[in-house]
C-alpha positions as CSV (number, residue, x, y, z in Angstrom):
1,M,215.8,151.4,27.5
2,D,212.3,151.7,25.9
3,A,211.2,155.3,25.6
4,R,207.8,154.3,26.8
5,Y,209.2,153.1,30.1
6,E,211.0,156.4,30.5
7,A,207.7,158.3,29.7
8,V,205.9,156.3,32.5
9,V,208.7,157.0,35.0
10,N,208.9,160.7,34.1
11,G,205.1,161.0,34.3
12,L,205.0,159.4,37.8
13,S,207.8,161.6,39.1
14,N,205.4,164.5,39.2
15,V,202.9,162.7,41.5
16,D,202.4,164.3,44.9
17,G,201.4,162.4,48.0
18,G,202.8,159.0,47.2
19,I,201.7,156.1,44.9
20,A,199.7,153.0,45.6
21,V,199.9,150.2,43.0
22,A,197.4,147.5,42.7
23,F,199.7,144.5,42.8
24,S,198.7,141.0,41.8
25,G,202.3,139.6,41.6
26,G,202.1,139.3,37.8
27,A,204.4,140.7,35.1
28,D,202.3,143.9,34.5
29,S,201.9,145.0,38.1
30,A,205.5,144.1,39.0
31,L,206.8,146.4,36.2
32,L,204.5,149.2,37.3
33,L,205.8,148.8,40.9
34,A,209.4,149.1,39.5
35,C,208.3,152.2,37.5
36,A,206.8,153.9,40.6
37,R,209.9,153.1,42.7
38,A,212.2,154.6,40.0
39,A,210.0,157.7,39.8
40,V,209.4,158.6,43.5
41,G,211.5,156.3,45.6
42,A,210.6,153.2,47.6
43,D,209.5,155.2,50.7
44,K,206.7,156.8,48.7
45,V,205.3,153.6,47.1
46,V,203.0,151.0,48.6
47,A,201.9,147.7,46.9
48,L,198.3,146.7,47.7
49,T,197.2,143.2,47.0
50,A,193.5,142.4,47.1
51,V,192.8,139.0,48.6
52,T,189.6,137.5,47.3
53,P,187.9,134.1,47.7
54,Y,188.4,133.4,44.0
55,M,192.1,134.3,43.4
56,V,194.8,131.7,43.0
57,R,196.5,131.3,46.4
58,Q,200.0,131.0,44.8
59,E,199.6,134.6,43.5
60,I,199.4,135.9,47.1
61,G,202.7,134.2,47.9
62,D,204.3,135.5,44.7
63,A,203.2,139.0,45.4
64,V,204.6,139.0,49.0
65,E,207.9,137.6,47.8
66,L,208.3,140.1,45.0
67,A,207.3,143.1,47.0
68,T,209.9,142.1,49.6
69,A,212.6,141.7,46.9
70,L,211.8,145.1,45.6
71,G,212.1,146.6,49.1
72,L,208.6,148.0,49.1
73,R,205.9,148.3,51.6
74,H,203.2,145.7,50.9
75,E,199.7,145.3,52.4
76,L,197.1,142.7,51.8
77,V,193.5,144.0,51.5
78,E,190.8,141.4,52.3
79,M,187.8,141.4,50.1
80,E,184.7,139.3,50.3
81,M,182.6,138.2,47.3
82,P,181.0,141.4,46.0
83,A,177.3,141.8,45.8
84,G,175.7,140.2,42.8
85,M,178.6,137.8,42.0
86,A,177.4,134.6,43.7
87,D,176.2,133.2,40.4
88,N,179.2,134.3,38.3
89,P,177.4,136.8,36.1
90,P,178.8,137.9,32.7
91,D,179.6,141.4,34.2
92,R,181.5,139.9,37.1
93,C,184.8,141.7,36.1
94,H,183.1,145.1,36.4
95,R,181.5,144.3,39.7
96,C,184.8,142.9,41.1
97,K,187.0,145.7,39.9
98,Y,184.7,148.4,41.1
99,R,184.5,146.9,44.6
100,M,188.2,146.1,44.7
101,Y,189.3,149.6,43.8
102,Q,186.9,151.1,46.2
103,L,188.8,149.1,48.9
104,L,192.2,149.9,47.5
105,L,191.4,153.6,47.4
106,E,190.2,153.6,51.0
107,R,193.4,151.8,52.1
108,A,195.6,154.1,50.0
109,Q,194.0,157.2,51.5
110,R,194.5,155.9,55.0
111,L,198.2,155.4,54.2
112,G,198.5,158.9,52.8
113,H,198.9,157.8,49.2
114,A,196.9,160.1,46.9
115,T,197.4,158.2,43.6
116,V,196.3,154.6,42.9
117,L,197.5,152.9,39.7
118,D,196.5,149.8,37.8
119,A,198.8,148.0,35.4
120,S,196.4,147.2,32.6
121,N,198.3,147.4,29.3
122,L,197.4,148.3,25.7
123,D,196.3,144.8,24.9
124,D,193.8,144.9,27.7
125,A,192.3,148.1,26.2
126,A,192.0,146.5,22.8
127,Q,189.9,143.6,24.2
128,S,186.6,143.4,25.9
129,R,187.6,144.2,29.5
130,P,184.6,145.5,31.4
131,G,186.8,146.0,34.4
132,L,188.4,149.0,32.7
133,R,185.1,150.8,33.0
134,A,185.3,150.5,36.8
135,L,188.9,152.0,36.7
136,R,187.8,155.0,34.7
137,A,184.7,155.5,36.9
138,L,186.9,155.6,40.0
139,G,189.7,157.7,38.6
140,I,192.3,154.9,38.7
141,G,195.4,155.7,36.6
142,T,196.5,153.3,33.9
143,P,199.9,154.6,32.8
144,F,200.8,151.7,30.5
145,I,197.7,152.2,28.4
146,Q,198.4,156.0,28.3
147,Q,201.9,155.4,27.1
148,G,201.0,152.6,24.6
149,I,202.8,149.8,26.4
150,D,201.4,146.4,25.4
151,K,202.2,142.9,26.8
152,A,205.2,142.3,24.6
153,A,206.7,145.6,25.8
154,V,205.9,144.7,29.4
155,R,208.0,141.5,29.0
156,A,210.8,143.2,27.1
157,I,211.2,146.1,29.6
158,S,210.9,143.7,32.5
159,Q,213.7,141.6,31.1
160,A,215.9,144.6,30.6
161,L,215.2,145.6,34.3
162,D,216.0,142.0,35.3
163,L,212.6,141.5,36.9
164,P,211.9,137.8,37.7
165,T,208.4,138.1,36.3
166,W,209.3,138.9,32.7
167,R,208.4,135.4,31.6
168,K,205.7,134.7,34.1
169,P,202.5,133.4,32.4
170,S,199.4,135.6,32.6
171,N,196.8,134.5,35.1
172,A,193.3,135.5,36.0
173,C,190.9,134.9,38.8
174,L,189.4,131.5,39.2
175,L,185.9,132.7,38.2
176,T,187.1,132.8,34.6
177,R,187.3,129.0,34.7
178,L,183.6,128.7,35.6
179,R,180.4,128.9,33.6
180,H,178.4,132.1,33.7
181,N,175.1,132.2,35.7
182,H,175.9,129.2,37.8
183,P,176.3,129.3,41.6
184,V,179.9,129.6,42.6
185,S,181.1,127.2,45.3
186,M,184.5,127.2,47.1
187,R,184.7,123.5,46.5
188,E,184.6,124.0,42.7
189,L,187.1,126.9,42.9
190,Q,189.5,124.8,44.9
191,R,189.1,121.8,42.6
192,V,190.1,123.9,39.6
193,E,193.0,125.5,41.4
194,E,194.3,122.1,42.4
195,A,193.9,120.7,38.9
196,E,195.9,123.6,37.4
197,R,198.6,123.3,40.0
198,L,198.9,119.6,39.1
199,L,199.4,120.4,35.4
200,Q,201.8,123.2,36.2
201,D,203.9,120.8,38.3
202,M,204.1,118.7,35.1
203,A,205.6,121.7,33.3
204,F,202.5,122.8,31.4
205,E,203.0,126.6,31.7
206,S,200.0,128.2,29.9
207,V,197.2,126.1,31.1
208,R,193.6,126.5,32.1
209,V,191.1,124.0,33.5
210,R,187.6,125.1,32.6
211,S,185.0,123.6,34.8
212,H,181.6,122.5,33.3
213,G,180.2,120.9,36.4
214,A,181.4,117.3,36.3
215,L,183.5,117.9,33.2
216,A,187.0,119.4,33.2
217,R,188.1,121.0,29.9
218,I,191.8,121.4,29.7
219,E,193.4,124.1,27.6
220,V,197.2,124.2,27.1
221,A,199.4,126.1,24.7
222,S,199.4,124.6,21.1
223,G,202.9,123.3,21.4
224,Q,202.0,121.3,24.5
225,R,198.8,119.5,23.3
226,E,200.7,116.5,22.0
227,R,202.6,116.0,25.3
228,L,199.4,116.3,27.3
229,A,197.8,113.6,25.1
230,Q,200.8,111.4,25.9
231,H,200.1,111.8,29.6
232,A,196.3,111.5,29.1
233,D,195.8,108.5,31.5
234,A,197.8,110.0,34.4
235,V,196.1,113.4,33.9
236,G,192.7,112.0,33.7
237,E,193.1,109.9,36.8
238,A,194.5,112.8,38.7
239,L,191.6,115.1,37.9
240,Q,189.1,112.4,38.6
241,S,190.6,112.0,42.0
242,L,189.8,115.7,42.6
243,G,186.1,115.1,41.8
244,F,185.8,115.6,38.1
245,R,183.9,112.8,36.4
246,H,184.9,113.5,32.8
247,V,188.2,115.1,31.6
248,C,188.8,116.3,28.0
249,L,191.5,118.2,26.1
250,D,190.3,121.3,24.2
251,L,191.6,120.9,20.7
252,F,191.7,124.7,20.2
253,G,194.2,125.1,23.0
254,Y,194.7,127.8,25.5
255,R,193.0,131.1,24.8
256,H,191.8,134.1,26.7
257,G,188.1,134.2,27.7
258,S,187.0,130.9,26.2
259,M,184.2,130.7,28.8
260,D,182.8,133.9,27.4
261,E,182.4,132.4,23.9
262,P,178.8,132.0,22.6
263,G,177.2,128.7,23.2
264,D,178.8,127.9,26.6
């Protein structure tokens, strides 16, 4: 087993008062839950999933299912749109994370869990992730960053532990599909979510549908662009039925943070 995994487990074994893990249902947080359970036992661990208006609904179901499979207590924490985020500002991640972890800390304290952990990994620390500032400000632990565990290590360790999330594609909140400084509407969020689900049902795994008002810009992994082009008519018609007027394929393919690029 990877020595970094052992270091995380050993470090968490010294925690007093129980551990609460911010649990999205993705690969990173699933591994952190497994680490916490190995360190202190299932009865001292709780998985907390923040439910926001702009998260992918499927992620909630995935989180519930996995927490049950791991035999861990799991609670959903409802969260409204934080102040100042109605127009999808560039600093939305910091605003969201700060409010989210305030709520998670409050719930953890009520449950008697003194330590709250986040599963950000070393790759997150190397990128522009304003949400990490919120974690540091609130004293949230990030053991993967501390022990130098990157995304590749998360997947390798998860596979060794036989976690079903080891190959799960990364996801992010639906606000990352929208333009900055434009009003956020539930209709647009739902349209994007439905469009991505449609493409996932067609076996496009790493996919994003970026919404530019009436235009949908589809990003898929580089090896799947040709296949998407072969299904262009069906995909275009399906997305138009959801309310998009124009549908295009991004020739640069799927990439993190493309809505943050200059000129958007």
